[in-house]
N, C-alpha and C positions, 0 to 999 in steps of 0.2 A: 429942613438940613439946609445947610449953605454948603454953594458949587464950587465939585474941589476946583473949578479954576485950571484942565489945563484940555485940550481937542484931544482929537483925537491916533494914529497911528502916521496918518497919512491927514490932519488937519484937518477930518472935521468931527463935527460937533458925535458929543461922546454918551451925553448925559442929560440927562436930559426930567425936568420937573413932575410928582407924579402925589397927590394926597398923604404919601406918607415919605415923601422925601424923594430926592429925583436916584435914580436911581443907571447904569451902565447899560448903552448897545451900540458896540460896536460898529453894525452895518446902520441899521435904520431903524428906529424909533416903536416901530412897532416887532423885535426881534431881541428885546431886550435877552440878555446877554447870564446865562447861570450861573450859578456864586460855589462853586469849587470848591473854595474857603471852608466853605457849611459843611459837614462829614455826615448832614440826612440829607446834601443830594447826589453827596455821592454815593452813597450810603442808595437810594434811591436808583438814580442811575445803574447798577450792578442789579435793585434788578430788572428794569428793561433789559437786561445782553444778558438775564440768567434767562428771562421768559424766551427770548429769540435762540439762543440755540440750546435750551435739550427739552422744549414742548413745541418749536416752532422746524429746531431742523437748518436753520440756517450755516452758512460755512462760514461766513464771518459780517463784517463789516464795512463800509466807506466811513470817515469819520474827517468831519468838516471844518474848515478853518482855527485848524488844530493846536499854533502857531500862537491863537488869540485865546483862548482856554482860560489860563489865568496871567492877570494883572497885576504885575508889583509899581501899586502906588505911580506916574506915568512914562514907568518902562510897559506898553502894552504885547512885547509881542515876545515872543520864543525864547518865555521867562524860564528860570531853575525851579522855580512850581509847578511851569508846566511839564517839565519833563521829569518833576518827582510825581507828579501828581499819573500820569506817563505810565507812569513805571510803575503804581498800583498796577491798575485796569487794565495790563501789560498779563502781572504774575495773579488777576483775579480767571483773564478772562483765556489761558490756558492753564490753567484749573479746574474749569468743567473741561473743554476742548482742546485738545494741546496739536492738535488741526487745525483749528479757527484758524483765520488770516484776516488782519489788518492793512490797512492801506487809508495813509493816509494823508492830505491837502496839506502844501508846506509848499504853499505858494512865496518864496525865500529860493535864495541863490548859492547853491548845488553844497556850498562849503556848510550851509547852515541846517539844508535839508539832509545829509547827511550823521546830523549831531541824535537824527531819531532812529536809526533805525539798528535794530539787535537786541534791545530790551525795552523797548518800549511800542513800537509796528513795526509787525512785517515788513510794508514797500509803502514809501513814499512816493505822491507822485510828482517829475521829474520834469519841471516850470524853462527848466536851462536850456535840457536836451530838447523840449517840445520843442523849442525857439529858432536855436537852429540844425535842427529834422527841416525843417517850412524852410528858414531863410535857405537854407544848402539851397533844400529840390522848387524852390524861387529864381533862385540865379544862377542854377546850372552850376557853383563852385562848392567843390566836396568838402571845401580845410575850415564850415563853421561847426557840421555836424562830427566831423572830425577829429574838432580836439572835444567835442562835449565829448564822442567815446570816451577819446584813452583817459579823460579824469573820474569819469560815473563806471571804467573800471577797475580806475587805480584810486578809488576811495570807498568804494563803495564793500561790504561785504557778495562775494559774486552775486552779481545779481540780483541783486535784493534793493530793487527802485522799480515803479513804475517805469511805463512808458505811456506819449500819451499821441498828438497835432493839436488837436485843439480841445476844448472843453464846454459845458452849457455858458461858461460865464463870459466865452471869447470870439469871434468876428468864427467862423466855423472856417475850413480846412480849406475847401474847394473858391469859396469866397477870399482867402487868403491869396491861393495860387491864381486867383483871373479867372479863373473858370475852365482854367486848363487841362484839359482830361493826361495828359503823357507826365506833365508833371506832380498833379494827384496820387497817379503808381507808383512815383518816384519814393514824391514821398513814404506812403505806406509798402514800397518795399527795404525805405531805407529800416522803416520802423517794426517788419517784421521781422525783417533777420538781424537786425541790432541784438547787445547785447539787453539786459533784461525783461524785466515781467510787463509785453501790452496790453494796452485798454485802448476799446477804440467809441468818439462816440456814433450812439447813433444814429444815419443819412452817411454816418462817413465814406462811406463805403461805395456810399453808388453821387457820389457826388453831390451832396445834400444843399442848398446855402443856405447864406441868413449873417446878418453881422443886429450890432443894438438896435434898438432896446432890445435884454436877454429873448421880450416874448418871440421876436423874430427869431432869434438862435434856437429859441426853442418850439417849433411852427411840428403839425403830426407830422411821421413818418413816411414819408412817399413809398404806398405799395407794389400800382398799377396808377391810369390814366382813370379809375375812376371817380364819378364823384367823388366829393374832399383823397383823394388821394389813394380809395384806399382804405383807410382810416381808421370808418366806425362810418355808421349806414344808420345811423343822429342825423334830427332834419343841422344840426350842424354840430363842427368840432369848435373845443374852448380857444383855437388861435385855428386863421386860415388857412393853408399849405402855400409849398411859395409857388409861383408863381408858373412853375417849369413844370411840376412836377405829371403832365401828359406825359413829358418823355424822357429827364428826370426820375427811373424810378426802377422798383425790384421788378419789377414785371420783361419791361423792354429789354434790360440785361442779364436777367437770368439764363434765354439763349445766345446772347454777340460773346463769343472766346476770347475778344476783342475788350469790356468794356469793361468797367474800375470793380465793377459787380465779381465778374471773375477771375476777374489778380487780385483780390481783396482774395476772392474763396483757393486761388489755386496757391498763395502765401502760405494759407491758415494750415489746410493739408499741407503741405510742407515743413510746417515746423511741428507742426503734430505726429510726423512721420520719421522726422529728423529728432534727438532728442540735442547735438548738440545744436543747434538754435533755440534749443529750449534752458538749458541748460548750463552749455559747452564756455570756459573761456573766451574772449576778446581777443585777437591779436591784433595790431596795423600791420599791414601788408604794403611800402609802400609803393608806388609811383608817381609816377613826378608831374604827368599830367593831368593838372587836380580836378578835369571836370569826370576822370572819374572814380569813383570810390568802393577800395580792396581792403579788408580785410580778413583772419582768420577763423571760425567759429570752432573749436576744440569739446568733446567731450572725453577730458581726462581721465574723471575717477571712474569713467563705468562699461558705454563702450569703445570708445577709442577714436571717432568718430569725424575723418575733418573735414569742416568744407570754409572751400573757400567765392564768400561773393563777392563775387562782381556787380560794379551798379555805373549805365553812362547819364550823368545828372544833366546832359547835355542835346541837345537839339539840332546837333551832328554825331555825322561815325566818325570815331575813334579806330585807326591804323597803329598810328606810330606810337608804340606807348609801353613800356613793361612792366616786373609788378617784380618784385627780391623783399624778400624773409629771411635777412639774414643771419636768423640762428631757429630754428624750430621743430618740434612735434617729430617731423617729417622722418622712416628709416625706406621708407622704401618708392619707387616715382612712377606710380598710376594716376592715371587720373581720369573717372565717367559725372559724366556731368546729369544734370538733376531736374536743369532750370529752365527753362532759355538758352541751348541751346542741341545740334543732335550728338557731334562729335568737339570733345576738344585733344588736345593732347598736352602731355605729362610731362610737367618737371623736371627736371635737367637738379638732382641734390648738393649740396653742398658736402661739405663735412661738419655740418655743424646743427644738419636736421633741413637744414632751407633750400631756400633756390636765389639763383640771382637770373636776371635779364630774362623773364619766365613769359611767354608768349600765348597762355590755353590758344586762343581763339586771333584769329587776325586781320579782325574785326570786329571794333560791339559797336556794335546797331545804338544808334539814336533814340534814346531813351531806354535803356536794353538792359535787364537784370540775371546774371548768368548767377545759380548759385554746382560748383563742381569737387564732389568728393573726394579728396587726395587720401590716400593707401601709402 
């Protein structure tokens, strides 16, 4: 059989010779693609899915490289055949367990990712938002993440997308942030108070570092300063830990209230305790100073809870600022500090359920995160 005569989506070789003809492998020769145009392949995959859901009791699946499932000739990404196959897959696994969840890796811009949501995947990773979050944390400028949050909140069903900072194919977040713990805390705050369903890549919560090649991004979890970072008692792990494991590890950060791990833990507890952060709507709160990120999370359907999120992305204290919500859901002017402050001033409401020129705190500390309950 002759070579089909074309390369892959990013110009790479995808057709490889074998004894029976050429086979397609979008990532490398040792990973041939499954042919989902063959009904027997789909049937076998459904047998696998049924086994894990029914016999093993898993809660769902992460689907890798979703946009590459089925090619249509030279069109090898986000094809109509891929979307159609996923619709059948969605109906199949929901028929086994309606509560099962799938999250798909669709490494494309938001406009393409959102097309998979609702009848094909429950969630998809938001790569554009991840990049914007790190860009804002790195630069101290909220504009990139603010634009991303506007976009995802308007384009997706409510919170039906997966947020993250980096994954197993990317340089680790702490390496991207040049080892700056304060900026790593800002990134964590943006992730865990923002809209969507957050995912953490292991080691991110302690500031584990690593860059390409991939093996150096996937080094052992750094649990302690003991041999092999406490990852194993075997003679040697599959890969040596990062050289900073003696100081960057879970044990060292657990007892330190100012550590990155403690910051992650506190935010996760806060998120678990407050529905507005988990399932609430996202509204932009206007603030002129680009160093300050502000939003309102509102659980309108169930509890009515309203939380004001304030994050100073810069290394400078901010005092000359004011917040504006031209129209909103507020009907009373009380405020209670939940995170990052002891006392806050309540807003004076305008006639449209919002507020103008509101300053809950006289000073926003460098790199600080504040969460304030409004009623």
